[in-house]
C-alpha positions as CSV (number, residue, x, y, z in Angstrom):
1,X,-28.6,79.7,-20.8
2,X,-28.2,76.8,-18.4
3,X,-31.8,76.3,-17.5
4,X,-32.6,76.2,-21.3
5,X,-29.8,73.9,-22.1
6,X,-31.5,71.9,-19.0
7,X,-34.8,72.3,-20.0
8,X,-34.2,71.0,-23.4
9,X,-32.3,67.7,-22.7
10,X,-35.3,67.4,-20.0
11,X,-37.8,67.3,-22.7
12,X,-35.1,65.3,-25.1
13,X,-34.5,62.3,-22.4
14,X,-38.6,62.9,-22.2
15,X,-39.3,61.9,-25.7
16,X,-37.2,59.4,-26.5
17,X,-38.5,57.6,-23.1
18,X,-42.4,57.7,-24.0
19,X,-41.1,56.6,-27.8
20,X,-39.5,54.0,-26.7
21,X,-41.4,52.4,-24.0
22,X,-44.3,52.3,-25.9
23,X,-45.1,48.7,-26.7
24,X,-48.3,46.7,-28.1
25,X,-50.8,45.5,-24.9
26,X,-50.5,41.7,-27.0
27,X,-48.9,39.5,-24.5
28,X,-46.3,38.9,-26.4
29,X,-44.7,42.5,-25.9
30,X,-45.6,43.1,-22.8
31,X,-42.1,44.0,-21.4
32,X,-40.4,45.1,-24.2
33,X,-39.1,49.0,-24.0
34,X,-39.6,49.0,-20.2
35,X,-35.7,49.1,-19.3
36,X,-35.2,51.5,-21.8
37,X,-37.5,53.9,-20.6
38,X,-36.5,52.8,-17.0
39,X,-32.9,53.8,-18.6
40,X,-33.9,56.6,-20.2
41,X,-35.2,58.2,-17.1
42,X,-32.1,57.4,-15.1
43,X,-29.8,59.0,-17.9
44,X,-32.3,62.3,-17.5
45,X,-32.4,62.8,-14.2
46,X,-28.4,62.4,-14.1
47,X,-28.2,64.5,-16.7
48,X,-31.1,67.4,-14.5
49,X,-28.6,66.4,-10.9
50,X,-26.2,67.9,-12.9
51,X,-27.3,70.8,-14.1
52,X,-28.9,71.9,-11.0
53,X,-25.2,71.1,-8.9
54,X,-23.7,73.3,-12.0
55,X,-25.7,76.3,-11.1
56,X,-25.6,75.9,-7.2
57,X,-23.4,79.0,-6.5
58,X,-20.5,78.6,-4.1
59,X,-19.8,81.8,-1.5
60,X,-17.3,82.5,1.0
61,X,-16.4,85.0,3.5
62,X,-13.2,87.1,3.3
63,X,-11.8,90.0,5.5
64,X,-11.3,93.5,3.0
65,X,-9.9,96.6,4.5
66,X,-12.3,99.6,5.5
67,X,-10.7,103.5,4.6
68,X,-12.8,106.7,6.3
69,X,-13.7,109.3,4.0
70,X,-9.9,111.0,4.0
71,X,-8.4,107.7,2.7
72,X,-7.1,106.4,6.0
73,X,-6.9,102.5,6.8
74,X,-9.3,102.4,9.5
75,X,-9.8,98.3,9.6
76,X,-11.2,95.4,8.2
77,X,-14.7,93.7,7.5
78,X,-16.2,90.7,6.8
79,X,-17.4,90.3,3.4
80,X,-19.7,87.6,1.7
81,X,-18.6,87.2,-1.7
82,X,-20.2,84.7,-4.5
């Protein structure tokens, strides 16, 4: 779900960047829209970076009790929990 949202956001930002940065090749319009395209790219990169950071799992190690087949406590062991 998160990947599809991130993909939709990337496509939307890319479409906006392409449409806003397109300008005529004439000398009067040479630099118009470039700043908007750069800003849209930076916003898109921020959104993608946030999505990647949110999808990363955080894992830690904790001690869990170990019991034998009779249900008696034997000790503990370290288990990775994500």
